[in-house]
FIRODO-181576 format. One record per residue: residue number from 0; x, y, z of N, C-alpha, C, O in turn. Coordinates in steps of 0.001 Angstrom, whole numbers. Example, Ala and Ser with C-alpha at 12.3 -4.5 7.8 and 13.67 -1.06 7.14 Angstrom:
<kedrens>
<kedren i="0" n_X="13190" n_Y="-5690" n_Z="7800" ca_X="12300" ca_Y="-4500" ca_Z="7800" c_X="13200" c_Y="-3300" c_Z="7800" o_X="14236" o_Y="-3319" o_Z="8465"/>
<kedren i="1" n_X="12850" n_Y="-2250" n_Z="7080" ca_X="13670" ca_Y="-1060" ca_Z="7140" c_X="12900" c_Y="30" c_Z="7870" o_X="13409" o_Y="1138" o_Z="8039"/>
</kedrens>
This chain:
<kedrens>
<kedren i="0" n_X="1075" n_Y="-998" n_Z="-9" ca_X="-181" ca_Y="64" ca_Z="92" c_X="587" c_Y="1515" c_Z="108" o_X="1178" o_Y="1942" o_Z="1099"/>
<kedren i="1" n_X="507" n_Y="2062" n_Z="-887" ca_X="1288" ca_Y="3664" ca_Z="-734" c_X="1155" c_Y="4181" c_Z="102" o_X="-39" o_Y="4443" o_Z="-43"/>
<kedren i="2" n_X="1479" n_Y="4717" n_Z="1203" ca_X="1137" ca_Y="5751" ca_Z="2066" c_X="740" c_Y="6915" c_Z="1745" o_X="1215" o_Y="7283" o_Z="670"/>
<kedren i="3" n_X="-105" n_Y="7823" n_Z="2362" ca_X="101" ca_Y="9201" ca_Z="1810" c_X="899" c_Y="9711" c_Z="3067" o_X="1602" o_Y="9040" o_Z="3823"/>
<kedren i="4" n_X="593" n_Y="11220" n_Z="3117" ca_X="1607" ca_Y="11862" ca_Z="4043" c_X="936" c_Y="11666" c_Z="5633" o_X="1593" o_Y="11179" o_Z="6553"/>
<kedren i="5" n_X="28" n_Y="11966" n_Z="5726" ca_X="-687" ca_Y="11423" ca_Z="7237" c_X="-148" c_Y="10207" c_Z="7499" o_X="368" o_Y="10052" o_Z="8606"/>
<kedren i="6" n_X="-156" n_Y="9049" n_Z="6499" ca_X="-209" ca_Y="7744" ca_Z="7177" c_X="1672" c_Y="7176" c_Z="7599" o_X="2109" o_Y="6250" o_Z="8283"/>
<kedren i="7" n_X="2379" n_Y="8332" n_Z="6748" ca_X="3771" ca_Y="8152" ca_Z="7013" c_X="3793" c_Y="9120" c_Z="7554" o_X="4916" o_Y="9570" o_Z="7330"/>
<kedren i="8" n_X="3210" n_Y="9867" n_Z="8228" ca_X="3525" ca_Y="10722" ca_Z="9564" c_X="2850" c_Y="9610" c_Z="10821" o_X="3433" o_Y="9948" o_Z="11851"/>
<kedren i="9" n_X="2372" n_Y="9034" n_Z="10988" ca_X="1856" ca_Y="8308" ca_Z="11641" c_X="2768" c_Y="6761" c_Z="11934" o_X="3031" o_Y="6466" o_Z="13100"/>
<kedren i="10" n_X="3132" n_Y="5991" n_Z="10976" ca_X="4399" ca_Y="5435" ca_Z="11258" c_X="5403" c_Y="5954" c_Z="11461" o_X="6198" o_Y="5065" o_Z="11765"/>
<kedren i="11" n_X="6020" n_Y="7188" n_Z="11483" ca_X="7172" ca_Y="7970" ca_Z="12133" c_X="6575" c_Y="7977" c_Z="13265" o_X="7313" o_Y="7566" o_Z="14160"/>
<kedren i="12" n_X="5422" n_Y="8308" n_Z="13647" ca_X="5165" ca_Y="8385" ca_Z="15205" c_X="5517" c_Y="7563" c_Z="15934" o_X="6290" o_Y="7723" o_Z="16880"/>
<kedren i="13" n_X="4829" n_Y="6245" n_Z="15483" ca_X="4622" ca_Y="5079" ca_Z="15920" c_X="5917" c_Y="3683" c_Z="15689" o_X="5961" o_Y="2512" o_Z="16066"/>
<kedren i="14" n_X="6566" n_Y="4305" n_Z="15122" ca_X="7761" ca_Y="3284" ca_Z="14812" c_X="9122" c_Y="4279" c_Z="14349" o_X="9792" o_Y="3648" o_Z="13532"/>
<kedren i="15" n_X="9555" n_Y="5276" n_Z="14559" ca_X="10445" ca_Y="6003" ca_Z="14300" c_X="11131" c_Y="5609" c_Z="13224" o_X="12348" o_Y="5471" o_Z="13099"/>
<kedren i="16" n_X="9990" n_Y="5381" n_Z="12206" ca_X="11113" ca_Y="4937" ca_Z="10860" c_X="10283" c_Y="5766" c_Z="9616" o_X="9097" o_Y="6096" o_Z="9623"/>
<kedren i="17" n_X="11274" n_Y="5986" n_Z="8575" ca_X="10733" ca_Y="6952" ca_Z="7527" c_X="10866" c_Y="6203" c_Z="6013" o_X="11904" o_Y="5548" o_Z="5926"/>
<kedren i="18" n_X="10215" n_Y="6182" n_Z="5093" ca_X="10010" ca_Y="5130" ca_Z="4265" c_X="11072" c_Y="5570" c_Z="3391" o_X="11569" o_Y="6696" o_Z="3416"/>
<kedren i="19" n_X="11450" n_Y="4473" n_Z="2490" ca_X="12711" ca_Y="4833" ca_Z="1406" c_X="11895" c_Y="5903" c_Z="564" o_X="10684" o_Y="5844" o_Z="352"/>
<kedren i="20" n_X="12944" n_Y="7094" n_Z="28" ca_X="12457" ca_Y="8234" ca_Z="-691" c_X="12190" c_Y="7573" c_Z="-2167" o_X="12739" o_Y="6567" o_Z="-2615"/>
<kedren i="21" n_X="11321" n_Y="8297" n_Z="-2732" ca_X="11138" ca_Y="7659" ca_Z="-3956" c_X="11769" c_Y="8387" c_Z="-4856" o_X="11357" o_Y="8318" o_Z="-6014"/>
<kedren i="22" n_X="12940" n_Y="9277" n_Z="-4537" ca_X="13985" ca_Y="9383" ca_Z="-5414" c_X="15175" c_Y="8696" c_Z="-5179" o_X="16163" o_Y="9026" o_Z="-5834"/>
<kedren i="23" n_X="15262" n_Y="7706" n_Z="-4277" ca_X="16368" ca_Y="6649" ca_Z="-4122" c_X="16602" c_Y="6021" c_Z="-5603" o_X="15868" o_Y="6055" o_Z="-6591"/>
<kedren i="24" n_X="17779" n_Y="5485" n_Z="-5426" ca_X="17908" ca_Y="4917" ca_Z="-7156" c_X="17493" c_Y="3714" c_Z="-7099" o_X="17543" o_Y="2937" o_Z="-8053"/>
<kedren i="25" n_X="16964" n_Y="3397" n_Z="-5785" ca_X="16774" ca_Y="1658" ca_Z="-6429" c_X="14666" c_Y="1950" c_Z="-6066" o_X="13898" o_Y="995" o_Z="-5958"/>
<kedren i="26" n_X="14403" n_Y="2814" n_Z="-6002" ca_X="13095" ca_Y="2482" ca_Z="-5948" c_X="12492" c_Y="2176" c_Z="-7278" o_X="12009" o_Y="1048" o_Z="-7373"/>
<kedren i="27" n_X="12425" n_Y="2906" n_Z="-8263" ca_X="11910" ca_Y="2130" ca_Z="-9666" c_X="11749" c_Y="700" c_Z="-9857" o_X="10870" o_Y="243" o_Z="-10589"/>
<kedren i="28" n_X="12975" n_Y="-362" n_Z="-8909" ca_X="13377" ca_Y="-1363" ca_Z="-9152" c_X="12867" c_Y="-2154" c_Z="-8189" o_X="12698" o_Y="-3362" o_Z="-8357"/>
<kedren i="29" n_X="12585" n_Y="-1529" n_Z="-7107" ca_X="11637" ca_Y="-1943" ca_Z="-5780" c_X="9838" c_Y="-2019" c_Z="-6392" o_X="9002" o_Y="-2922" o_Z="-6381"/>
<kedren i="30" n_X="9824" n_Y="-980" n_Z="-6752" ca_X="8040" ca_Y="-891" ca_Z="-7353" c_X="7976" c_Y="-1583" c_Z="-8478" o_X="6798" o_Y="-1816" o_Z="-8752"/>
<kedren i="31" n_X="8971" n_Y="-2161" n_Z="-9513" ca_X="8878" ca_Y="-2902" ca_Z="-10502" c_X="8714" c_Y="-4414" c_Z="-9825" o_X="7840" o_Y="-5150" o_Z="-10285"/>
<kedren i="32" n_X="9476" n_Y="-4832" n_Z="-8835" ca_X="9228" ca_Y="-5536" ca_Z="-8119" c_X="8177" c_Y="-6343" c_Z="-7169" o_X="7982" o_Y="-7558" o_Z="-7142"/>
<kedren i="33" n_X="7658" n_Y="-5488" n_Z="-6525" ca_X="6790" ca_Y="-5421" ca_Z="-5753" c_X="5016" c_Y="-4748" c_Z="-5715" o_X="3991" o_Y="-5159" o_Z="-5170"/>
<kedren i="34" n_X="5321" n_Y="-3565" n_Z="-6569" ca_X="4287" ca_Y="-2792" ca_Z="-7097" c_X="4265" c_Y="-1600" c_Z="-5768" o_X="5102" o_Y="-1466" o_Z="-4875"/>
<kedren i="35" n_X="3160" n_Y="-919" n_Z="-5977" ca_X="3230" ca_Y="854" ca_Z="-5431" c_X="3262" c_Y="493" c_Z="-4135" o_X="2303" o_Y="-59" o_Z="-3597"/>
<kedren i="36" n_X="4329" n_Y="764" n_Z="-3544" ca_X="4257" ca_Y="688" ca_Z="-1846" c_X="5345" c_Y="1888" c_Z="-1709" o_X="6166" o_Y="2410" o_Z="-2463"/>
<kedren i="37" n_X="4929" n_Y="2058" n_Z="-362" ca_X="5580" ca_Y="2793" ca_Z="481" c_X="6874" c_Y="1705" c_Z="1202" o_X="6593" o_Y="836" o_Z="2028"/>
<kedren i="38" n_X="8090" n_Y="1930" n_Z="773" ca_X="9293" ca_Y="656" ca_Z="1497" c_X="10065" c_Y="1145" c_Z="2668" o_X="10785" o_Y="2140" o_Z="2581"/>
<kedren i="39" n_X="9950" n_Y="578" n_Z="3574" ca_X="10813" ca_Y="531" ca_Z="4951" c_X="11805" c_Y="-542" c_Z="4989" o_X="11639" o_Y="-1754" o_Z="4848"/>
<kedren i="40" n_X="13147" n_Y="309" n_Z="5262" ca_X="14159" ca_Y="-971" ca_Z="5373" c_X="14565" c_Y="-1287" c_Z="6856" o_X="14369" o_Y="-365" o_Z="7649"/>
<kedren i="41" n_X="14974" n_Y="-2175" n_Z="7236" ca_X="15014" ca_Y="-2479" ca_Z="8483" c_X="16165" c_Y="-3435" c_Z="8746" o_X="16825" o_Y="-3672" o_Z="7735"/>
<kedren i="42" n_X="16559" n_Y="-4027" n_Z="9830" ca_X="17596" ca_Y="-5114" ca_Z="9890" c_X="17135" c_Y="-6209" c_Z="9546" o_X="17957" o_Y="-7086" o_Z="9280"/>
<kedren i="43" n_X="15705" n_Y="-6518" n_Z="9439" ca_X="15056" ca_Y="-8023" ca_Z="8583" c_X="15701" c_Y="-7519" c_Z="7036" o_X="16506" o_Y="-8241" o_Z="6448"/>
<kedren i="44" n_X="15445" n_Y="-6780" n_Z="6717" ca_X="15244" ca_Y="-6572" ca_Z="5246" c_X="14345" c_Y="-5028" c_Z="4459" o_X="14487" o_Y="-3827" o_Z="4688"/>
<kedren i="45" n_X="13495" n_Y="-5722" n_Z="3560" ca_X="12275" ca_Y="-4650" ca_Z="3332" c_X="11080" c_Y="-5581" c_Z="3544" o_X="10651" o_Y="-6697" o_Z="3252"/>
<kedren i="46" n_X="10699" n_Y="-4078" n_Z="4460" ca_X="9090" ca_Y="-4218" ca_Z="5159" c_X="7851" c_Y="-3150" c_Z="3737" o_X="8283" o_Y="-2203" o_Z="3079"/>
<kedren i="47" n_X="7158" n_Y="-3406" n_Z="3689" ca_X="5868" ca_Y="-2721" ca_Z="3028" c_X="4681" c_Y="-2551" c_Z="4223" o_X="5062" o_Y="-3021" o_Z="5296"/>
<kedren i="48" n_X="3560" n_Y="-2076" n_Z="4250" ca_X="2258" ca_Y="-1754" ca_Z="4835" c_X="1672" c_Y="-2341" c_Z="3893" o_X="2017" o_Y="-2161" o_Z="2725"/>
<kedren i="49" n_X="601" n_Y="-3213" n_Z="4268" ca_X="-600" ca_Y="-3622" ca_Z="4497" c_X="-1817" c_Y="-3325" c_Z="5197" o_X="-1791" o_Y="-3402" o_Z="6425"/>
<kedren i="50" n_X="-2965" n_Y="-2971" n_Z="4569" ca_X="-4532" ca_Y="-2698" ca_Z="5042" c_X="-4302" c_Y="-4113" c_Z="5768" o_X="-3392" o_Y="-4862" o_Z="5414"/>
<kedren i="51" n_X="-5141" n_Y="-4408" n_Z="6749" ca_X="-5625" ca_Y="-5314" ca_Z="7657" c_X="-7227" c_Y="-5316" c_Z="6991" o_X="-7991" o_Y="-4363" o_Z="6838"/>
<kedren i="52" n_X="-7370" n_Y="-6409" n_Z="6742" ca_X="-9089" ca_Y="-6554" ca_Z="6214" c_X="-10130" c_Y="-6254" c_Z="7015" o_X="-11179" o_Y="-5642" o_Z="6815"/>
<kedren i="53" n_X="-9618" n_Y="-6841" n_Z="8050" ca_X="-10797" ca_Y="-6679" ca_Z="9163" c_X="-10811" c_Y="-5657" c_Z="10040" o_X="-11494" o_Y="-5583" o_Z="11062"/>
<kedren i="54" n_X="-9981" n_Y="-4807" n_Z="9586" ca_X="-10096" ca_Y="-3836" ca_Z="10372" c_X="-8786" c_Y="-2589" c_Z="9817" o_X="-7565" o_Y="-2542" o_Z="9968"/>
<kedren i="55" n_X="-9958" n_Y="-1553" n_Z="9026" ca_X="-9456" ca_Y="-975" ca_Z="7842" c_X="-8297" c_Y="193" c_Z="8484" o_X="-7160" o_Y="452" o_Z="8090"/>
<kedren i="56" n_X="-8917" n_Y="637" n_Z="9374" ca_X="-7837" ca_Y="1616" ca_Z="10172" c_X="-6630" c_Y="1264" c_Z="10718" o_X="-6048" o_Y="1976" o_Z="11536"/>
<kedren i="57" n_X="-6103" n_Y="-76" n_Z="10212" ca_X="-4994" ca_Y="-732" ca_Z="10544" c_X="-3918" c_Y="-1205" c_Z="9616" o_X="-4441" o_Y="-1787" o_Z="8666"/>
<kedren i="58" n_X="-2653" n_Y="-1177" n_Z="9535" ca_X="-1592" ca_Y="-1298" ca_Z="8358" c_X="-1014" c_Y="-2189" c_Z="9287" o_X="-959" o_Y="-1958" o_Z="10495"/>
<kedren i="59" n_X="-493" n_Y="-3413" n_Z="8623" ca_X="430" ca_Y="-4268" ca_Z="9018" c_X="1768" c_Y="-4027" c_Z="8638" o_X="1710" o_Y="-3417" o_Z="7570"/>
<kedren i="60" n_X="3042" n_Y="-4211" n_Z="9000" ca_X="4177" ca_Y="-4371" ca_Z="8365" c_X="4407" c_Y="-6016" c_Z="7578" o_X="4028" o_Y="-6993" o_Z="8223"/>
<kedren i="61" n_X="4895" n_Y="-6180" n_Z="6496" ca_X="5158" ca_Y="-7111" ca_Z="6246" c_X="6661" c_Y="-7112" c_Z="5276" o_X="7095" o_Y="-6331" o_Z="4429"/>
<kedren i="62" n_X="7166" n_Y="-8345" n_Z="5848" ca_X="8669" ca_Y="-8545" ca_Z="5184" c_X="8450" c_Y="-9426" c_Z="3937" o_X="7907" o_Y="-10528" o_Z="3863"/>
<kedren i="63" n_X="9252" n_Y="-8336" n_Z="2563" ca_X="8931" ca_Y="-9029" ca_Z="1399" c_X="10168" c_Y="-9295" c_Z="768" o_X="10316" o_Y="-9987" o_Z="-240"/>
<kedren i="64" n_X="11009" n_Y="-8740" n_Z="1380" ca_X="12569" ca_Y="-9267" ca_Z="893" c_X="13638" c_Y="-9093" c_Z="2062" o_X="13577" o_Y="-8046" o_Z="2707"/>
<kedren i="65" n_X="14400" n_Y="-9828" n_Z="2316" ca_X="15647" ca_Y="-10259" ca_Z="3233" c_X="16754" c_Y="-10090" c_Z="2994" o_X="17068" o_Y="-10379" o_Z="1839"/>
<kedren i="66" n_X="17502" n_Y="-9736" n_Z="3609" ca_X="19088" ca_Y="-9634" ca_Z="3246" c_X="19540" c_Y="-11191" c_Z="2877" o_X="19207" o_Y="-12237" o_Z="3434"/>
<kedren i="67" n_X="20365" n_Y="-10985" n_Z="1810" ca_X="20844" ca_Y="-12176" ca_Z="1499" c_X="22335" c_Y="-12223" c_Z="2275" o_X="22776" o_Y="-13370" o_Z="2342"/>
<kedren i="68" n_X="23058" n_Y="-11353" n_Z="2781" ca_X="24094" ca_Y="-11260" ca_Z="3024" c_X="24424" c_Y="-10760" c_Z="4709" o_X="23471" o_Y="-10177" o_Z="5225"/>
<kedren i="69" n_X="25533" n_Y="-10915" n_Z="5504" ca_X="25605" ca_Y="-10744" ca_Z="6689" c_X="25985" c_Y="-9255" c_Z="6567" o_X="25882" o_Y="-8547" o_Z="7570"/>
<kedren i="70" n_X="26338" n_Y="-8830" n_Z="5617" ca_X="26981" ca_Y="-7090" ca_Z="5602" c_X="25588" c_Y="-6384" c_Z="5182" o_X="25586" o_Y="-5157" o_Z="5283"/>
<kedren i="71" n_X="24209" n_Y="-7102" n_Z="4647" ca_X="23478" ca_Y="-6345" ca_Z="4499" c_X="23434" c_Y="-5632" c_Z="3085" o_X="22694" o_Y="-4653" o_Z="2981"/>
<kedren i="72" n_X="24064" n_Y="-5989" n_Z="2146" ca_X="24254" ca_Y="-5100" ca_Z="1157" c_X="23514" c_Y="-5533" c_Z="-242" o_X="23758" o_Y="-4953" o_Z="-1300"/>
<kedren i="73" n_X="22427" n_Y="-6796" n_Z="-108" ca_X="21663" ca_Y="-6889" ca_Z="-1028" c_X="20629" c_Y="-7975" c_Z="-509" o_X="20773" o_Y="-8948" o_Z="232"/>
<kedren i="74" n_X="19318" n_Y="-7344" n_Z="-1303" ca_X="18007" ca_Y="-7958" ca_Z="-540" c_X="17809" c_Y="-8830" c_Z="-1813" o_X="17904" o_Y="-8550" o_Z="-3008"/>
<kedren i="75" n_X="17390" n_Y="-10397" n_Z="-918" ca_X="16455" ca_Y="-11142" ca_Z="-2073" c_X="15138" c_Y="-11466" c_Z="-1864" o_X="14823" o_Y="-11927" o_Z="-766"/>
<kedren i="76" n_X="14251" n_Y="-11298" n_Z="-2782" ca_X="12700" ca_Y="-11751" ca_Z="-2449" c_X="12714" c_Y="-12677" c_Z="-1463" o_X="13700" o_Y="-13269" o_Z="-1023"/>
<kedren i="77" n_X="11254" n_Y="-12810" n_Z="-1039" ca_X="10654" ca_Y="-13675" ca_Z="-210" c_X="9312" c_Y="-13901" c_Z="-155" o_X="8543" o_Y="-13000" o_Z="-490"/>
<kedren i="78" n_X="8783" n_Y="-15283" n_Z="326" ca_X="7634" ca_Y="-15268" ca_Z="490" c_X="7072" c_Y="-14356" c_Z="1605" o_X="7439" o_Y="-14549" o_Z="2764"/>
<kedren i="79" n_X="6044" n_Y="-13194" n_Z="1250" ca_X="5700" ca_Y="-11922" ca_Z="2033" c_X="5357" c_Y="-12626" c_Z="3665" o_X="4576" o_Y="-13561" o_Z="3842"/>
<kedren i="80" n_X="6107" n_Y="-11955" n_Z="4709" ca_X="5727" ca_Y="-12608" ca_Z="5571" c_X="5316" c_Y="-11354" c_Z="6523" o_X="6062" o_Y="-10399" o_Z="6739"/>
<kedren i="81" n_X="3919" n_Y="-11522" n_Z="7093" ca_X="3467" ca_Y="-10620" ca_Z="8290" c_X="4524" c_Y="-10527" c_Z="9426" o_X="5008" o_Y="-11551" o_Z="9909"/>
<kedren i="82" n_X="4794" n_Y="-9561" n_Z="9751" ca_X="4755" ca_Y="-9077" ca_Z="11193" c_X="4080" c_Y="-8971" c_Z="12578" o_X="2849" o_Y="-8999" o_Z="12586"/>
<kedren i="83" n_X="4500" n_Y="-8894" n_Z="13325" ca_X="3700" ca_Y="-8493" ca_Z="14488" c_X="3273" c_Y="-6930" c_Z="14811" o_X="2373" o_Y="-6574" o_Z="15572"/>
<kedren i="84" n_X="4194" n_Y="-6051" n_Z="13999" ca_X="4388" ca_Y="-4749" ca_Z="14031" c_X="2773" c_Y="-4084" c_Z="13132" o_X="2601" o_Y="-4126" o_Z="11914"/>
<kedren i="85" n_X="1799" n_Y="-3525" n_Z="14149" ca_X="407" ca_Y="-3009" ca_Z="13533" c_X="824" c_Y="-1368" c_Z="13673" o_X="1542" o_Y="-703" o_Z="14420"/>
<kedren i="86" n_X="-29" n_Y="-1123" n_Z="12548" ca_X="366" ca_Y="562" ca_Z="12596" c_X="-1483" c_Y="810" c_Z="12604" o_X="-2339" o_Y="308" o_Z="11874"/>
<kedren i="87" n_X="-1619" n_Y="1865" n_Z="13841" ca_X="-3007" ca_Y="2385" ca_Z="14019" c_X="-3199" c_Y="3408" c_Z="13374" o_X="-2629" o_Y="4388" o_Z="13854"/>
<kedren i="88" n_X="-4063" n_Y="3676" n_Z="12020" ca_X="-4009" ca_Y="5053" ca_Z="11174" c_X="-5088" c_Y="6026" c_Z="11756" o_X="-5159" o_Y="7191" o_Z="11364"/>
<kedren i="89" n_X="-6067" n_Y="5421" n_Z="12867" ca_X="-7005" ca_Y="5978" ca_Z="13030" c_X="-5916" c_Y="7598" c_Z="14432" o_X="-6151" o_Y="8690" o_Z="14950"/>
<kedren i="90" n_X="-5170" n_Y="6902" n_Z="14365" ca_X="-4082" ca_Y="7769" ca_Z="15291" c_X="-4012" c_Y="8910" c_Z="15074" o_X="-2786" o_Y="9025" o_Z="15077"/>
<kedren i="91" n_X="-4468" n_Y="10097" n_Z="14838" ca_X="-3651" ca_Y="11467" ca_Z="14265" c_X="-5124" c_Y="12739" c_Z="14292" o_X="-5951" o_Y="12509" o_Z="15173"/>
<kedren i="92" n_X="-5331" n_Y="13662" n_Z="13613" ca_X="-6382" ca_Y="14095" ca_Z="12878" c_X="-6936" c_Y="14047" c_Z="11893" o_X="-8127" o_Y="14305" o_Z="11721"/>
<kedren i="93" n_X="-5685" n_Y="13503" n_Z="10614" ca_X="-6337" ca_Y="13965" ca_Z="9326" c_X="-7270" c_Y="12074" c_Z="9091" o_X="-6985" o_Y="11113" o_Z="9806"/>
<kedren i="94" n_X="-8030" n_Y="12043" n_Z="8267" ca_X="-8433" ca_Y="10667" ca_Z="8277" c_X="-7403" c_Y="10054" c_Z="7242" o_X="-6911" o_Y="10883" o_Z="6477"/>
<kedren i="95" n_X="-6967" n_Y="8651" n_Z="7079" ca_X="-6041" ca_Y="7956" ca_Z="5898" c_X="-7181" c_Y="7597" c_Z="5020" o_X="-8265" o_Y="7180" o_Z="5429"/>
<kedren i="96" n_X="-6822" n_Y="7810" n_Z="3659" ca_X="-7591" ca_Y="7480" ca_Z="2530" c_X="-7033" c_Y="5804" c_Z="2004" o_X="-5919" o_Y="5282" o_Z="2039"/>
<kedren i="97" n_X="-8281" n_Y="5339" n_Z="1562" ca_X="-7782" ca_Y="3898" ca_Z="1185" c_X="-6680" c_Y="3543" c_Z="-37" o_X="-6667" o_Y="4256" o_Z="-1040"/>
<kedren i="98" n_X="-6027" n_Y="2739" n_Z="57" ca_X="-4882" ca_Y="2763" ca_Z="-591" c_X="-3775" c_Y="3796" c_Z="-658" o_X="-3023" o_Y="3975" o_Z="-1616"/>
<kedren i="99" n_X="-3778" n_Y="4492" n_Z="565" ca_X="-2882" ca_Y="5874" ca_Z="347" c_X="-3529" c_Y="6596" c_Z="-774" o_X="-3153" o_Y="7758" o_Z="-623"/>
<kedren i="100" n_X="-3977" n_Y="6564" n_Z="-1381" ca_X="-4939" ca_Y="7751" ca_Z="-2451" c_X="-4688" c_Y="9073" c_Z="-2159" o_X="-4579" o_Y="9102" o_Z="-933"/>
<kedren i="101" n_X="-4563" n_Y="9974" n_Z="-2515" ca_X="-4574" ca_Y="11050" ca_Z="-2137" c_X="-5701" c_Y="11745" c_Z="-2815" o_X="-5929" o_Y="12931" o_Z="-2576"/>
</kedrens>
């Protein structure tokens, strides 16, 4: 899911993380491989946010690529793995829009 400015601010407030900027050289390849998302890089690998169907105001971080080596210099696609990290997008003043559409 591509996050809007409000949703990115909520993730920043709740997790202290910023998405990979769209101007990053890897962004076009990531979009081609994984679709339109806001991408987050962590110690585990590459994460995206997916809306929780039974809780539309909640997003779950999903690991879509893992580091292939100990130096964390290359990512490899994996079967998506939902994490325990959930984001409450209802937290804040501006309501989120479906799929991050503006």
